The first five atom37 places (N, CA, C, CB, O) and aatype in JSON, in Angstrom:
{
  "aatype": [12, 15, 0, 10, 6, 1, 10, 15, 7, 10, 10, 6, 1, 3, 13, 0, 9, 14, 0, 0, 15, 10, 16, 3, 0, 0, 16, 10, 6, 15, 10, 6, 9, 3, 15, 10, 1, 10, 9, 6, 9, 0, 13, 0, 19, 6, 3, 6, 13, 7, 19, 16, 12, 14, 5, 3, 5, 7, 6, 9, 1, 0, 1, 19, 11, 16, 10, 7, 3, 10, 0, 1, 10, 9, 6, 6, 10, 14, 0, 7, 11, 0, 7, 7],
  "atom_mask": [
    [1, 1, 1, 1, 1],
    [1, 1, 1, 1, 1],
    [1, 1, 1, 1, 1],
    [1, 1, 1, 1, 1],
    [1, 1, 1, 1, 1],
    [1, 1, 1, 1, 1],
    [1, 1, 1, 1, 1],
    [1, 1, 1, 1, 1],
    [1, 1, 1, 0, 1],
    [1, 1, 1, 1, 1],
    [1, 1, 1, 1, 1],
    [1, 1, 1, 1, 1],
    [1, 1, 1, 1, 1],
    [1, 1, 1, 1, 1],
    [1, 1, 1, 1, 1],
    [1, 1, 1, 1, 1],
    [1, 1, 1, 1, 1],
    [1, 1, 1, 1, 1],
    [1, 1, 1, 1, 1],
    [1, 1, 1, 1, 1],
    [1, 1, 1, 1, 1],
    [1, 1, 1, 1, 1],
    [1, 1, 1, 1, 1],
    [1, 1, 1, 1, 1],
    [1, 1, 1, 1, 1],
    [1, 1, 1, 1, 1],
    [1, 1, 1, 1, 1],
    [1, 1, 1, 1, 1],
    [1, 1, 1, 1, 1],
    [1, 1, 1, 1, 1],
    [1, 1, 1, 1, 1],
    [1, 1, 1, 1, 1],
    [1, 1, 1, 1, 1],
    [1, 1, 1, 1, 1],
    [1, 1, 1, 1, 1],
    [1, 1, 1, 1, 1],
    [1, 1, 1, 1, 1],
    [1, 1, 1, 1, 1],
    [1, 1, 1, 1, 1],
    [1, 1, 1, 1, 1],
    [1, 1, 1, 1, 1],
    [1, 1, 1, 1, 1],
    [1, 1, 1, 1, 1],
    [1, 1, 1, 1, 1],
    [1, 1, 1, 1, 1],
    [1, 1, 1, 1, 1],
    [1, 1, 1, 1, 1],
    [1, 1, 1, 1, 1],
    [1, 1, 1, 1, 1],
    [1, 1, 1, 0, 1],
    [1, 1, 1, 1, 1],
    [1, 1, 1, 1, 1],
    [1, 1, 1, 1, 1],
    [1, 1, 1, 1, 1],
    [1, 1, 1, 1, 1],
    [1, 1, 1, 1, 1],
    [1, 1, 1, 1, 1],
    [1, 1, 1, 0, 1],
    [1, 1, 1, 1, 1],
    [1, 1, 1, 1, 1],
    [1, 1, 1, 1, 1],
    [1, 1, 1, 1, 1],
    [1, 1, 1, 1, 1],
    [1, 1, 1, 1, 1],
    [1, 1, 1, 1, 1],
    [1, 1, 1, 1, 1],
    [1, 1, 1, 1, 1],
    [1, 1, 1, 0, 1],
    [1, 1, 1, 1, 1],
    [1, 1, 1, 1, 1],
    [1, 1, 1, 1, 1],
    [1, 1, 1, 1, 1],
    [1, 1, 1, 1, 1],
    [1, 1, 1, 1, 1],
    [1, 1, 1, 1, 1],
    [1, 1, 1, 1, 1],
    [1, 1, 1, 1, 1],
    [1, 1, 1, 1, 1],
    [1, 1, 1, 1, 1],
    [1, 1, 1, 0, 1],
    [1, 1, 1, 1, 1],
    [1, 1, 1, 1, 1],
    [1, 1, 1, 0, 1],
    [1, 1, 1, 0, 1]
  ],
  "atom_positions": [
    [[4.59, -7.5, 14.06], [3.82, -7.72, 12.84], [4.55, -6.99, 11.72], [2.32, -7.22, 12.98], [4.96, -5.85, 11.88]],
    [[4.71, -7.64, 10.61], [5.46, -7.02, 9.46], [4.57, -6.06, 8.73], [6.01, -8.09, 8.45], [3.35, -6.04, 8.9]],
    [[5.26, -5.23, 7.87], [4.52, -4.29, 7.08], [3.59, -4.96, 6.14], [5.44, -3.41, 6.33], [2.52, -4.42, 5.86]],
    [[3.93, -6.12, 5.63], [3.1, -6.89, 4.67], [1.86, -7.38, 5.43], [3.9, -8.13, 4.03], [0.76, -7.33, 4.89]],
    [[2.03, -7.84, 6.64], [0.92, -8.38, 7.45], [-0.08, -7.17, 7.75], [1.51, -9.06, 8.86], [-1.28, -7.31, 7.55]],
    [[0.43, -6.07, 8.18], [-0.39, -4.92, 8.5], [-1.07, -4.38, 7.23], [0.48, -3.83, 9.18], [-2.25, -4.02, 7.26]],
    [[-0.35, -4.32, 6.17], [-0.91, -3.89, 4.86], [-2.1, -4.84, 4.43], [0.24, -3.89, 3.75], [-3.18, -4.42, 4.02]],
    [[-1.76, -6.11, 4.55], [-2.81, -7.09, 4.17], [-4.07, -6.96, 5.0], [-2.28, -8.52, 4.3], [-5.19, -7.02, 4.48]],
    [[-3.87, -6.77, 6.3], [-4.99, -6.56, 7.18], [-5.85, -5.31, 6.83], [0.0, 0.0, 0.0], [-7.08, -5.34, 6.86]],
    [[-5.16, -4.23, 6.49], [-5.73, -3.03, 6.07], [-6.56, -3.2, 4.77], [-4.65, -2.02, 5.9], [-7.7, -2.75, 4.66]],
    [[-5.96, -3.84, 3.83], [-6.62, -4.15, 2.56], [-7.87, -4.98, 2.63], [-5.71, -4.82, 1.71], [-8.85, -4.77, 1.92]],
    [[-7.76, -5.96, 3.55], [-8.85, -6.86, 3.77], [-10.0, -6.11, 4.51], [-8.35, -8.09, 4.58], [-11.18, -6.18, 4.14]],
    [[-9.59, -5.42, 5.54], [-10.65, -4.69, 6.37], [-11.31, -3.53, 5.64], [-10.02, -4.12, 7.67], [-12.54, -3.42, 5.61]],
    [[-10.45, -2.62, 5.01], [-11.0, -1.38, 4.5], [-11.38, -1.39, 3.02], [-10.05, -0.32, 4.74], [-12.14, -0.56, 2.53]],
    [[-10.79, -2.38, 2.34], [-11.02, -2.45, 0.83], [-11.64, -3.74, 0.39], [-9.71, -2.28, 0.07], [-11.75, -3.98, -0.81]],
    [[-12.04, -4.58, 1.3], [-12.77, -5.84, 1.05], [-11.98, -6.69, -0.01], [-14.27, -5.52, 0.55], [-12.57, -7.28, -0.91]],
    [[-10.66, -6.73, 0.13], [-9.91, -7.62, -0.72], [-9.7, -8.92, 0.06], [-8.55, -6.98, -1.18], [-9.22, -8.89, 1.19]],
    [[-10.07, -10.13, -0.56], [-10.0, -11.32, 0.15], [-8.58, -11.72, 0.67], [-10.53, -12.35, -0.69], [-7.61, -11.67, -0.08]],
    [[-8.48, -12.09, 1.9], [-7.15, -12.42, 2.55], [-6.37, -13.44, 1.75], [-7.35, -12.96, 4.0], [-5.15, -13.36, 1.66]],
    [[-7.06, -14.37, 1.18], [-6.36, -15.45, 0.39], [-5.61, -14.88, -0.74], [-7.34, -16.48, -0.16], [-4.6, -15.48, -1.12]],
    [[-5.98, -13.79, -1.32], [-5.3, -13.23, -2.42], [-4.14, -12.25, -2.04], [-6.29, -12.55, -3.25], [-3.36, -11.85, -2.9]],
    [[-4.05, -11.91, -0.79], [-3.06, -10.9, -0.34], [-1.69, -11.6, -0.01], [-3.62, -10.13, 0.94], [-1.39, -11.9, 1.15]],
    [[-0.95, -11.83, -1.01], [0.37, -12.46, -0.91], [1.42, -11.45, -1.37], [0.45, -13.79, -1.77], [1.15, -10.45, -2.03]],
    [[2.64, -11.8, -0.97], [3.76, -10.91, -1.37], [3.9, -10.75, -2.87], [5.07, -11.44, -0.82], [4.27, -9.68, -3.35]],
    [[3.6, -11.79, -3.61], [3.76, -11.73, -5.09], [2.53, -11.27, -5.83], [4.13, -13.07, -5.61], [2.56, -11.15, -7.05]],
    [[1.48, -11.01, -5.12], [0.18, -10.6, -5.83], [0.45, -9.25, -6.42], [-1.11, -10.53, -4.84], [0.91, -8.32, -5.77]],
    [[0.12, -9.19, -7.73], [0.23, -7.91, -8.51], [-0.94, -6.99, -8.16], [0.25, -8.19, -10.06], [-2.0, -7.46, -7.75]],
    [[-0.76, -5.7, -8.34], [-1.81, -4.74, -8.12], [-2.99, -5.04, -9.09], [-1.27, -3.29, -8.31], [-4.16, -4.93, -8.72]],
    [[-2.65, -5.42, -10.32], [-3.65, -5.77, -11.25], [-4.55, -6.88, -10.87], [-3.05, -6.08, -12.44], [-5.77, -6.84, -11.03]],
    [[-3.85, -7.95, -10.33], [-4.61, -9.14, -9.9], [-5.5, -8.8, -8.71], [-3.64, -10.31, -9.51], [-6.49, -9.49, -8.49]],
    [[-5.19, -7.78, -7.95], [-5.94, -7.4, -6.8], [-6.96, -6.33, -7.22], [-5.0, -6.89, -5.67], [-7.71, -5.83, -6.38]],
    [[-7.0, -5.98, -8.47], [-7.93, -5.01, -9.07], [-7.73, -3.64, -8.43], [-9.41, -5.49, -8.9], [-8.68, -2.91, -8.13]],
    [[-6.42, -3.31, -8.25], [-6.09, -2.0, -7.69], [-5.67, -1.09, -8.87], [-4.93, -2.11, -6.61], [-4.55, -1.2, -9.36]],
    [[-6.58, -0.2, -9.32], [-6.29, 0.73, -10.39], [-5.73, 1.99, -9.79], [-7.53, 1.02, -11.23], [-5.46, 2.04, -8.59]],
    [[-5.56, 3.03, -10.6], [-4.93, 4.31, -10.17], [-5.74, 4.97, -9.08], [-4.77, 5.28, -11.36], [-5.18, 5.44, -8.09]],
    [[-7.09, 5.02, -9.26], [-7.92, 5.67, -8.26], [-7.85, 4.92, -6.89], [-9.38, 5.75, -8.77], [-7.74, 5.54, -5.83]],
    [[-7.92, 3.57, -6.95], [-7.91, 2.77, -5.75], [-6.53, 2.89, -5.08], [-8.26, 1.29, -6.08], [-6.45, 2.88, -3.85]],
    [[-5.45, 3.01, -5.86], [-4.16, 3.17, -5.3], [-4.01, 4.41, -4.52], [-3.19, 3.13, -6.32], [-3.36, 4.42, -3.47]],
    [[-4.62, 5.52, -5.0], [-4.65, 6.79, -4.23], [-5.37, 6.58, -2.92], [-5.35, 7.93, -5.04], [-4.85, 6.99, -1.88]],
    [[-6.55, 5.96, -2.92], [-7.29, 5.68, -1.77], [-6.46, 4.81, -0.77], [-8.59, 4.99, -2.17], [-6.52, 5.04, 0.44]],
    [[-5.74, 3.86, -1.25], [-4.92, 3.02, -0.43], [-3.74, 3.8, 0.14], [-4.44, 1.83, -1.22], [-3.31, 3.6, 1.27]],
    [[-3.23, 4.73, -0.72], [-2.1, 5.54, -0.19], [-2.54, 6.35, 1.01], [-1.54, 6.48, -1.26], [-1.8, 6.42, 1.99]],
    [[-3.74, 6.98, 0.97], [-4.21, 7.69, 2.12], [-4.39, 6.84, 3.34], [-5.46, 8.34, 1.81], [-4.0, 7.23, 4.45]],
    [[-4.97, 5.68, 3.15], [-5.19, 4.73, 4.2], [-3.87, 4.32, 4.84], [-5.94, 3.53, 3.66], [-3.74, 4.26, 6.06]],
    [[-2.9, 4.03, 4.0], [-1.54, 3.62, 4.39], [-0.96, 4.79, 5.3], [-0.6, 3.35, 3.05], [-0.39, 4.52, 6.36]],
    [[-1.12, 6.02, 4.88], [-0.58, 7.04, 5.64], [-1.18, 7.14, 7.06], [-0.77, 8.28, 4.92], [-0.46, 7.39, 8.03]],
    [[-2.46, 6.93, 7.16], [-3.13, 6.9, 8.38], [-2.71, 5.73, 9.26], [-4.55, 6.87, 8.13], [-2.41, 5.91, 10.44]],
    [[-2.68, 4.57, 8.68], [-2.37, 3.3, 9.35], [-0.93, 3.21, 9.85], [-2.64, 2.14, 8.41], [-0.67, 2.75, 10.97]],
    [[0.01, 3.68, 8.99], [1.42, 3.48, 9.32], [2.09, 4.8, 9.75], [2.17, 2.89, 8.11], [3.27, 4.77, 10.11]],
    [[1.41, 5.92, 9.74], [1.98, 7.18, 10.15], [3.15, 7.65, 9.34], [0.0, 0.0, 0.0], [4.14, 8.18, 9.85]],
    [[2.98, 7.42, 7.97], [4.03, 7.78, 7.04], [3.4, 8.73, 5.94], [4.68, 6.47, 6.39], [2.19, 8.89, 5.83]],
    [[4.32, 9.34, 5.13], [3.77, 10.09, 4.06], [4.22, 9.41, 2.76], [4.2, 11.6, 4.13], [5.41, 9.24, 2.5]],
    [[3.25, 9.03, 1.98], [3.51, 8.34, 0.67], [3.88, 9.32, -0.33], [2.29, 7.55, 0.17], [3.43, 10.47, -0.27]],
    [[4.72, 8.92, -1.32], [5.07, 9.81, -2.44], [3.84, 10.42, -3.06], [5.85, 9.06, -3.49], [2.84, 9.72, -3.22]],
    [[3.85, 11.69, -3.42], [2.66, 12.35, -3.98], [2.56, 12.05, -5.47], [2.71, 13.88, -3.74], [1.46, 12.16, -6.02]],
    [[3.62, 11.69, -6.13], [3.61, 11.42, -7.56], [3.16, 10.01, -7.84], [4.97, 11.64, -8.15], [3.85, 9.03, -7.57]],
    [[1.95, 9.94, -8.41], [1.32, 8.64, -8.68], [2.28, 7.75, -9.62], [-0.13, 8.87, -9.39], [2.36, 6.53, -9.48]],
    [[2.97, 8.43, -10.53], [3.94, 7.77, -11.42], [5.08, 7.14, -10.71], [0.0, 0.0, 0.0], [5.54, 6.07, -11.09]],
    [[5.55, 7.8, -9.67], [6.62, 7.28, -8.9], [6.2, 6.02, -8.12], [7.13, 8.32, -7.97], [6.95, 5.05, -8.03]],
    [[4.97, 6.08, -7.57], [4.48, 4.85, -6.91], [4.27, 3.73, -7.9], [3.17, 5.12, -6.16], [4.67, 2.59, -7.64]],
    [[3.68, 4.01, -9.02], [3.46, 2.95, -10.09], [4.67, 2.33, -10.6], [2.74, 3.49, -11.25], [4.71, 1.15, -10.94]],
    [[5.76, 3.2, -10.66], [7.11, 2.7, -11.17], [7.72, 1.77, -10.18], [8.11, 3.87, -11.46], [8.4, 0.82, -10.57]],
    [[7.54, 1.99, -8.93], [8.2, 1.24, -7.86], [7.31, 0.07, -7.36], [8.55, 2.19, -6.68], [7.84, -0.87, -6.78]],
    [[6.06, 0.11, -7.55], [5.18, -0.9, -6.95], [4.37, -1.65, -8.02], [4.25, -0.23, -5.95], [3.45, -1.14, -8.67]],
    [[4.8, -2.92, -8.12], [4.07, -3.83, -9.07], [3.3, -4.95, -8.29], [5.09, -4.49, -10.1], [2.28, -5.47, -8.74]],
    [[3.83, -5.26, -7.16], [3.23, -6.3, -6.33], [2.91, -5.76, -4.88], [4.21, -7.53, -6.26], [3.33, -4.67, -4.51]],
    [[2.18, -6.55, -4.12], [1.87, -6.13, -2.76], [3.19, -6.15, -1.93], [0.77, -7.06, -2.11], [3.35, -5.3, -1.05]],
    [[4.07, -7.03, -2.17], [5.36, -6.99, -1.54], [6.1, -5.74, -1.76], [0.0, 0.0, 0.0], [6.68, -5.17, -0.84]],
    [[6.09, -5.26, -3.05], [6.69, -3.97, -3.37], [6.18, -2.8, -2.57], [6.49, -3.68, -4.78], [6.92, -1.94, -2.1]],
    [[4.85, -2.82, -2.43], [4.26, -1.8, -1.61], [4.6, -1.88, -0.14], [2.83, -1.84, -1.78], [4.76, -0.86, 0.53]],
    [[4.7, -3.09, 0.35], [5.14, -3.23, 1.75], [6.5, -2.77, 1.96], [5.06, -4.61, 2.21], [6.78, -2.09, 2.95]],
    [[7.41, -3.1, 1.04], [8.8, -2.62, 1.08], [8.9, -1.05, 1.02], [9.6, -3.25, -0.1], [9.64, -0.41, 1.77]],
    [[8.14, -0.49, 0.11], [8.13, 1.03, -0.02], [7.69, 1.61, 1.33], [7.14, 1.54, -1.21], [8.27, 2.58, 1.8]],
    [[6.66, 1.02, 1.94], [6.18, 1.56, 3.3], [7.29, 1.38, 4.32], [4.84, 0.79, 3.83], [7.5, 2.26, 5.15]],
    [[7.98, 0.3, 4.26], [9.12, 0.21, 5.34], [10.27, 1.15, 5.02], [9.72, -1.28, 5.45], [11.04, 1.43, 5.94]],
    [[10.45, 1.64, 3.84], [11.51, 2.57, 3.52], [11.14, 4.01, 3.83], [11.87, 2.43, 2.09], [12.02, 4.86, 3.92]],
    [[9.84, 4.32, 4.0], [9.41, 5.7, 4.32], [9.73, 6.1, 5.74], [7.91, 5.86, 4.09], [9.63, 5.26, 6.64]],
    [[10.11, 7.31, 5.97], [10.37, 7.77, 7.35], [9.06, 7.79, 8.1], [11.03, 9.18, 7.36], [8.02, 8.16, 7.55]],
    [[9.11, 7.4, 9.36], [7.88, 7.49, 10.18], [7.63, 8.93, 10.54], [7.99, 6.62, 11.46], [8.52, 9.79, 10.58]],
    [[6.29, 9.15, 10.82], [5.91, 10.52, 11.1], [5.61, 11.38, 9.91], [0.0, 0.0, 0.0], [6.48, 11.55, 9.06]],
    [[4.5, 11.89, 9.81], [4.07, 12.65, 8.7], [4.72, 14.02, 8.78], [2.55, 12.73, 8.67], [4.71, 14.71, 9.8]],
    [[5.29, 14.37, 7.6], [5.83, 15.74, 7.51], [4.66, 16.61, 6.91], [7.19, 15.79, 6.57], [4.25, 16.41, 5.77]],
    [[4.17, 17.51, 7.68], [2.89, 18.22, 7.25], [2.92, 18.73, 5.83], [0.0, 0.0, 0.0], [3.92, 19.21, 5.29]],
    [[1.7, 18.59, 5.25], [1.56, 19.27, 3.94], [1.79, 18.42, 2.76], [0.0, 0.0, 0.0], [1.7, 18.89, 1.63]]
  ]
}
């Protein structure tokens, strides 16, 4: 299962985002993911994928405009949480 498929499943299950809208090109804005929700999603992604998301909200926002961008970011992160 790809990172995009896993991420889509997570967003549908835990954040009630309709599956039909979870495409690679879907923008965060079109999915109604604001700054607070992005933080919530980052925590859920850490648990689901066993990675540590960047702590700087600005860094995430600069790199992630679409769901596909977020999936690619997750794929680039090293596996295993580095404590703290």
